[in-house]
BATINU-576678 format. One record per residue (C-alpha): x, y, z; residue in three letters. Coordinates in steps of 0.5 Angstrom, whole numbers, padded with zeros to 4 digits, always signed. Layout:
BEGIN
XYZala...
//
This chain:
BEGIN
+0000+0000+0000met+0003+0007-0002pro+0005+0011+0004ser+0000+0016+0003phe-0006+0011+0003leu-0003+0008+0009leu-0003+0015+0013phe-0010+0016+0011leu-0012+0009+0013ala-0009+0010+0020leu-0012+0017+0020leu-0019+0015+0019thr-0018+0009+0024phe-0016+0014+0029ser-0021+0019+0028ala-0026+0013+0028gly-0023+0010+0035ala-0024+0017+0038gln-0031+0018+0036ala-0032+0011+0039ala-0030+0013+0046val-0036+0016+0051gln-0035+0023+0053ser-0034+0024+0060ile-0037+0031+0060ala-0043+0027+0057ser-0044+0023+0063ile-0043+0029+0068arg-0048+0032+0064his-0053+0026+0064asp-0052+0025+0072val-0053+0033+0073gln-0060+0033+0069arg-0062+0026+0072phe-0061+0028+0080val-0064+0035+0079leu-0070+0032+0076ser-0071+0027+0081gln-0070+0032+0087thr-0074+0038+0084ala-0080+0037+0089gly-0075+0038+0095leu-0076+0044+0099pro-0071+0050+0099gly-0065+0051+0094glu-0062+0045+0091val-0055+0044+0088ser-0052+0038+0085val-0044+0037+0085glu-0042+0032+0081val-0036+0028+0083gly-0029+0026+0080his-0030+0021+0074ile-0023+0018+0071asp-0022+0021+0065glu-0018+0015+0063asn-0024+0010+0063leu-0024+0010+0055asn-0031+0007+0055leu-0034+0005+0049pro-0039+0010+0046ala-0046+0009+0048cys-0053+0010+0044pro-0057+0011+0050ser-0054+0012+0057met-0058+0010+0063glu-0057+0014+0070val-0060+0010+0076phe-0060+0010+0083leu-0058+0004+0087ser-0062+0000+0092glu-0061+0003+0099gly-0058+0010+0096asn-0062+0016+0096arg-0061+0023+0093leu-0059+0027+0099trp-0052+0029+0102gly-0046+0025+0099asn-0049+0019+0095thr-0047+0016+0089thr-0051+0014+0082val-0050+0009+0077gly-0049+0010+0069val-0050+0004+0065lys-0050+0002+0057cys-0054-0004+0057glu-0049-0010+0056gly-0043-0006+0055met-0041-0002+0061trp-0043+0001+0068ser-0040+0006+0073ile-0042+0009+0079tyr-0041+0017+0080val-0040+0021+0087pro-0045+0026+0088val-0046+0032+0093lys-0053+0034+0094ile-0054+0041+0098arg-0061+0043+0100val-0061+0050+0103ile-0067+0052+0106thr-0069+0056+0113pro-0069+0052+0119val-0070+0054+0126val-0064+0055+0130val-0062+0057+0138ser-0060+0065+0139thr-0057+0063+0145lys-0055+0057+0149pro-0061+0053+0151leu-0060+0048+0157ala-0064+0042+0158gln-0071+0043+0161gly-0071+0050+0158thr-0078+0052+0156val-0077+0055+0149val-0079+0063+0148ala-0080+0066+0142pro-0073+0070+0143ser-0070+0064+0144asp-0070+0062+0136val-0069+0064+0129met-0069+0062+0122lys-0062+0061+0119arg-0061+0058+0112lys-0057+0051+0112met-0056+0045+0108asp-0061+0040+0111ile-0058+0035+0107ala-0052+0035+0112gln-0056+0037+0118ser-0059+0031+0123pro-0065+0028+0121pro-0072+0032+0124gly-0069+0039+0124val-0075+0044+0125leu-0077+0049+0119thr-0082+0053+0123glu-0081+0057+0130glu-0088+0055+0132ser-0086+0048+0133asp-0081+0049+0138ala-0084+0055+0142ile-0087+0053+0149gly-0084+0046+0149lys-0079+0044+0153thr-0071+0042+0151met-0070+0035+0153gly-0062+0036+0152ala-0058+0042+0152ser-0055+0045+0145ile-0050+0051+0144pro-0052+0058+0141ser-0054+0057+0133gly-0055+0050+0133tyr-0061+0047+0129pro-0067+0045+0134leu-0069+0038+0133leu-0076+0035+0134ala-0073+0029+0138thr-0070+0034+0143gln-0076+0038+0145leu-0082+0035+0150arg-0089+0038+0149ser-0091+0041+0156pro-0095+0037+0161ile-0103+0039+0160ile-0105+0033+0165ile-0102+0032+0172arg-0103+0026+0176gln-0109+0026+0181gly-0112+0032+0177gln-0120+0032+0175ser-0121+0032+0168val-0127+0032+0163arg-0127+0025+0160leu-0130+0025+0152val-0132+0019+0149ser-0133+0019+0142lys-0136+0013+0137gly-0140+0013+0131ser-0146+0017+0132gly-0145+0019+0139phe-0141+0023+0144gln-0141+0022+0152val-0138+0027+0157thr-0137+0025+0164ser-0132+0027+0169glu-0126+0023+0172gly-0119+0023+0175ile-0112+0022+0172ala-0108+0017+0174leu-0102+0020+0171gly-0099+0026+0167gln-0099+0027+0160ala-0097+0032+0154ala-0102+0034+0149glu-0103+0028+0144gly-0100+0023+0149gln-0104+0017+0152pro-0107+0017+0159val-0111+0013+0164gln-0117+0016+0168val-0121+0013+0173arg-0129+0014+0173thr-0133+0016+0179pro-0136+0008+0178ser-0129+0006+0179gly-0127+0004+0172his-0121+0005+0169ile-0121+0008+0161val-0115+0010+0157ser-0115+0016+0152gly-0111+0021+0149thr-0109+0028+0153ala-0112+0034+0150arg-0112+0041+0152pro-0118+0043+0157gly-0116+0039+0161pro-0120+0033+0157ile-0118+0026+0156val-0121+0024+0149glu-0123+0016+0148val-0125+0014+0141ile-0129+0007+0141tyr
//
């Protein structure tokens, strides 16, 4: 083969080989698009950072890549997503997802046992994907409740750290409201324990019977039949 034709053949082969390699940029683009579409319903401002992909992978070009989430993973914080070309290759790509939204934080150190006042809390934007689970997003969910643990200033308040105020105390006279399909009966009773709103509590009726119900403001114990 003449040297010119050999050079042309090699050039054509080289160009074809380069065209047959999957672009890393296209993988990053598809991963970014997939994660943003799947996190569109999250609260706050969502941002996605696609992690490192080895530029030396030399993956064969794929006519239709599929981006997927592995079982057990979720699109939250530091995670990974899979990218595959059916029957050819598959890789896993690290992804960092930030969800910036206003959360409730303490304006000063709050000791265990403190009843949270309006001046004790404020809202501050934070990445809830990197925050402990159960972080509060509404100040009203904290005000009036008691701290079950001490926290420093500027720390996010968690639902698990707060205790609802006691509204029924042991020995207290309560109104017993019994409800069922098409009926409601009101009577009196004596609480046999203490409870916050929504918690179960037992009540002794004037006849000596003991019934269990749910504590409500009033003080009321609600029994549903």
